[in-house]
C-alpha positions as CSV (number, residue, x, y, z in Angstrom):
1,M,-15.9,13.5,-0.5
2,S,-14.7,13.5,-4.0
3,R,-15.3,10.6,-6.4
4,M,-11.6,9.8,-6.4
5,I,-11.5,9.3,-2.6
6,W,-14.6,7.1,-2.7
7,M,-13.0,5.0,-5.6
8,V,-9.8,4.5,-3.6
9,L,-11.7,3.5,-0.4
10,L,-13.9,1.1,-2.3
11,C,-10.9,-0.5,-4.1
12,G,-9.1,-0.9,-0.8
13,A,-12.1,-2.4,0.9
14,G,-12.7,-4.8,-2.0
15,T,-9.0,-5.9,-2.0
16,F,-9.1,-6.5,1.7
17,V,-12.3,-8.6,1.5
18,L,-10.9,-10.6,-1.4
19,R,-7.9,-11.5,0.6
20,W,-9.5,-11.9,4.0
21,L,-12.6,-13.9,3.0
22,P,-10.8,-17.1,2.0
23,L,-8.9,-17.2,5.2
24,W,-12.0,-16.5,7.3
25,Q,-13.9,-19.2,5.5
26,A,-11.1,-21.8,5.9
27,R,-10.9,-21.1,9.6
28,R,-14.6,-21.2,10.0
29,Q,-14.6,-24.7,8.4
30,G,-11.8,-25.8,10.7
31,R,-9.4,-26.3,7.8
32,S,-5.7,-25.5,8.2
33,V,-4.7,-22.2,6.6
34,R,-1.0,-23.2,6.3
35,A,0.4,-22.3,2.9
36,T,2.9,-24.4,1.1
37,R,6.5,-23.2,1.0
38,W,6.1,-22.0,-2.6
39,V,3.0,-19.9,-1.6
40,Q,4.8,-18.5,1.4
41,R,7.7,-17.4,-0.8
42,W,5.3,-15.9,-3.4
43,L,3.4,-14.0,-0.7
44,G,6.7,-12.7,0.7
45,G,7.2,-10.9,-2.6
46,V,3.8,-9.2,-2.5
47,G,4.9,-6.5,0.1
48,P,8.0,-5.4,-1.8
49,S,5.9,-5.4,-5.0
50,A,3.4,-3.1,-3.3
51,I,6.2,-0.7,-2.4
52,A,7.5,-0.8,-5.9
53,A,4.0,0.0,-7.2
54,L,3.8,3.0,-4.9
55,L,7.1,4.2,-6.3
56,A,5.9,3.6,-9.9
57,V,2.7,5.6,-9.3
58,S,4.6,8.4,-7.7
59,V,7.2,8.6,-10.3
60,A,4.7,8.4,-13.2
61,G,3.0,11.5,-11.9
62,L,6.3,13.3,-11.8
63,Q,7.1,12.4,-15.4
64,A,3.8,13.5,-16.7
65,D,3.8,17.0,-15.2
66,G,7.5,17.6,-14.7
67,L,9.4,17.9,-11.4
68,Q,7.5,19.8,-8.8
69,A,8.8,20.3,-5.3
70,G,5.5,19.4,-3.6
71,R,5.4,16.0,-5.3
72,M,9.0,15.3,-4.6
73,A,8.4,16.2,-0.9
74,S,5.3,14.0,-0.8
75,M,7.2,11.0,-2.3
76,A,10.2,11.5,0.0
77,G,7.9,11.8,3.0
78,A,6.0,8.7,2.1
79,F,9.2,6.6,1.8
80,G,10.4,8.1,5.1
81,V,7.2,6.9,6.7
82,I,7.6,3.4,5.1
83,G,11.1,3.2,6.5
84,M,10.1,4.4,10.0
85,V,7.2,2.0,10.3
86,R,9.2,-0.9,9.0
87,L,12.0,-0.2,11.5
88,A,9.5,0.2,14.3
89,G,8.5,-3.4,13.8
90,G,5.5,-3.0,11.5
91,G,5.1,-5.6,8.8
92,I,5.6,-4.8,5.2
93,A,1.8,-4.4,4.7
94,L,1.5,-1.9,7.5
95,S,4.6,0.0,6.2
96,T,3.1,0.2,2.7
97,L,-0.3,1.3,4.0
98,A,1.3,4.0,6.2
99,G,3.4,5.2,3.3
100,A,0.4,5.3,0.9
101,L,-1.6,7.2,3.5
102,A,1.2,9.6,4.2
103,Y,1.6,10.3,0.4
104,G,-2.1,10.8,-0.1
105,L,-2.3,13.1,2.9
106,M,0.7,15.2,1.9
107,A,-0.6,15.4,-1.7
108,H,-4.0,16.5,-0.5
109,L,-2.6,19.1,1.9
110,G,-0.1,20.3,-0.7
111,A,-2.8,20.3,-3.4
112,W,-0.3,20.2,-6.2
């Protein structure tokens, strides 16, 4: 595997562990994991922010190298996957993950 793929996988695993570990620790100690209303509202904005970040990364690549059909198709396909997974009942996190995976796969196969 290339260094880039390893970097992405390690960053994803690190992010998961940083978010999962406090919840696991709290449950193990028998503490309630209920968040305050403010924290729930803040966490509700994380999903749409992740989708916006996916869009920003996709568009930044288009700006740097000019419009390319392969990149446009990858971006459109990724957003289509996000919409389909979300409509199928997947949460915002699952939708974003599926869209990012679809974008990466299409970009890798297209090798633009």
